[in-house]
C-alpha positions in Angstrom: -43.2 -41.7 -30.6 -40.5 -44.3 -30.1 -41.1 -47.8 -31.4 -39.1 -49.1 -28.4 -42.3 -49.2 -26.3 -44.7 -50.7 -28.8 -46.1 -54.2 -29.2 -44.1 -55.0 -32.3 -44.8 -58.8 -32.4 -48.4 -59.7 -31.6 -47.4 -63.3 -30.7 -44.3 -62.3 -28.7 -43.6 -62.6 -25.0 -43.7 -59.2 -23.2 -42.7 -57.6 -20.0 -45.2 -54.8 -19.1 -45.5 -52.4 -16.2 -48.4 -50.3 -15.1 -48.0 -47.6 -12.4 -50.5 -45.5 -10.5 -50.2 -41.7 -11.0 -47.8 -40.1 -8.5 -46.9 -43.7 -7.5 -49.8 -43.6 -5.0 -49.9 -46.7 -2.8 -53.4 -47.9 -3.7 -52.8 -51.6 -3.5 -52.4 -51.7 0.2 -56.0 -52.8 0.6 -57.2 -56.2 -0.5 -60.4 -54.8 -2.0 -58.5 -52.8 -4.6 -56.1 -55.7 -5.3 -59.1 -58.0 -5.9 -60.5 -55.6 -8.5 -57.2 -55.8 -10.5 -56.9 -59.5 -10.2 -60.5 -60.0 -11.3 -59.8 -57.9 -14.3 -56.7 -60.0 -15.1 -58.9 -63.2 -14.8 -61.5 -61.8 -17.1 -59.0 -60.9 -19.7 -57.4 -64.3 -19.5 -60.8 -65.9 -20.0 -62.2 -63.5 -22.6 -59.5 -61.5 -24.3 -56.6 -63.9 -24.9 -54.3 -62.6 -22.1 -51.8 -65.3 -21.1 -49.9 -64.5 -17.9 -46.5 -66.1 -17.5 -45.4 -64.2 -14.4 -46.6 -61.3 -12.4 -46.2 -59.2 -9.2 -48.5 -56.6 -7.7 -46.8 -54.0 -5.6 -48.4 -51.2 -3.6 -48.4 -48.8 -6.6 -47.7 -50.8 -9.7 -47.7 -54.2 -11.3 -45.2 -56.0 -13.5 -46.3 -58.8 -15.8 -44.7 -61.2 -18.3 -47.5 -61.9 -20.7 -48.4 -62.9 -24.2 -51.6 -62.7 -26.2 -53.5 -65.0 -28.5 -52.9 -63.9 -32.1 -56.4 -62.6 -32.7 -56.2 -60.1 -29.8 -54.5 -56.7 -29.9 -52.0 -56.6 -27.0 -52.3 -52.9 -26.4 -56.1 -53.0 -26.4 -56.1 -55.8 -23.8 -53.9 -53.8 -21.5 -56.0 -50.6 -22.2 -59.1 -52.6 -21.2 -57.5 -53.7 -17.9 -56.4 -50.2 -17.0 -59.6 -48.5 -18.1 -61.9 -50.9 -16.2 -59.8 -51.1 -13.1 -59.4 -47.3 -13.0 -63.2 -46.8 -12.9 -63.8 -49.7 -10.5 -61.0 -48.8 -8.0 -61.9 -45.1 -7.9 -65.5 -46.0 -7.3 -64.4 -48.4 -4.5 -62.3 -45.7 -3.0 -65.2 -43.3 -3.0 -67.5 -45.8 -1.4 -65.0 -47.1 1.2 -66.0 -45.7 4.5 -62.8 -46.9 6.1 -60.5 -45.3 3.5 -58.4 -42.8 5.5 -56.6 -41.5 2.4 -59.8 -41.0 0.3 -59.6 -37.2 0.0 -55.9 -37.3 -0.8 -56.1 -40.0 -3.4 -59.2 -38.6 -5.2 -57.6 -35.1 -5.3 -54.5 -36.5 -7.0 -56.5 -38.6 -9.4 -58.7 -35.7 -10.3 -55.7 -33.3 -10.7 -54.2 -35.7 -13.2 -57.5 -36.2 -14.9 -58.0 -32.5 -15.5 -54.5 -32.2 -16.9 -55.1 -34.9 -19.5 -57.9 -34.3 -21.9 -58.3 -38.0 -22.7 -59.7 -38.6 -19.2 -63.3 -37.9 -18.2 -62.6 -36.8 -14.6 -59.9 -38.9 -13.0 -56.7 -40.5 -14.0 -55.7 -43.6 -12.0 -52.9 -45.2 -14.1 -50.0 -43.5 -15.8 -50.6 -43.9 -19.5 -47.5 -45.9 -20.5 -47.2 -49.7 -20.3 -43.6 -49.8 -21.6 -43.9 -53.2 -23.2 -40.5 -54.8 -23.7 -40.3 -57.7 -26.1 -38.5 -60.7 -24.5 -36.9 -62.2 -27.5 -34.0 -64.0 -25.9 -33.6 -66.5 -23.0 -31.4 -64.0 -21.2 -34.1 -61.3 -21.3 -36.7 -63.7 -20.2 -34.6 -64.9 -17.2 -33.6 -61.4 -16.2 -37.2 -60.1 -16.2 -38.6 -63.2 -14.5 -36.1 -62.7 -11.7 -36.9 -59.0 -11.6 -40.6 -59.6 -11.3 -40.2 -62.1 -8.5 -37.5 -60.3 -6.6 -39.4 -57.0 -6.5 -41.0 -57.5 -3.1 -37.7 -58.7 -1.7 -35.8 -55.7 -3.0 -38.6 -53.5 -1.5 -38.1 -55.1 1.9 -41.6 -56.6 2.2 -40.5 -60.3 2.3 -37.3 -62.2 2.7 -38.1 -64.7 0.0 -40.1 -64.2 -3.3 -42.5 -67.0 -2.7 -43.7 -65.4 0.5 -45.3 -62.5 -1.4 -49.0 -63.5 -1.9 -49.6 -61.2 -4.9 -47.0 -62.7 -7.2 -46.4 -65.8 -9.3 -43.2 -66.6 -7.3 -45.0 -69.3 -5.4 -45.8 -71.1 -8.7 -42.1 -70.9 -9.7 -40.3 -71.4 -6.4 -42.5 -74.2 -4.8 -43.4 -77.6 -6.1 -46.9 -78.1 -4.7 -48.3 -74.6 -4.1 -50.4 -72.5 -6.5 -50.7 -68.7 -6.7 -53.7 -66.5 -7.2 -53.8 -66.5 -11.0 -53.6 -69.1 -13.7 -50.3 -69.1 -15.4 -48.7 -70.3 -18.6 -45.4 -71.3 -17.1 -42.1 -70.4 -18.7 -40.0 -73.5 -19.1 
């Protein structure tokens, strides 16, 4: 397996992405978004996750993050993805208003069966593609990429208008976003 997508520097700053299988638009409902954000908050408080920038899109998230030196970065992301997969699939099953329930569960189950490391369902694609941001140019490029994602997708005209992002923290003086950040200078 390529070393290109590994956490090579435990104390480094990384750009990571996690995507739902088949790019299914799960994060169109607030109840599913809240599960993911609560998992981020838990890992910030208990597992050394430091979020510098982030965006949650309908079927994936991007994050610029670092980890306290005693925590294994890959394990923290695995914990987020494992926990949220279980909780979100359970929420989909229990959601009486979920019009796409059968479709989504069928896709998650199909992928789960294909991959022996799953119990029944697979929610997230397995790769995180961590990219070490070891230059100011890389940091600036990924920071812009994260915040411009909803604009490029046509959801908003300005990055700070996307609620599920750190853009409001970076683009405004007196407003705060949904997650605690370690700001990039």
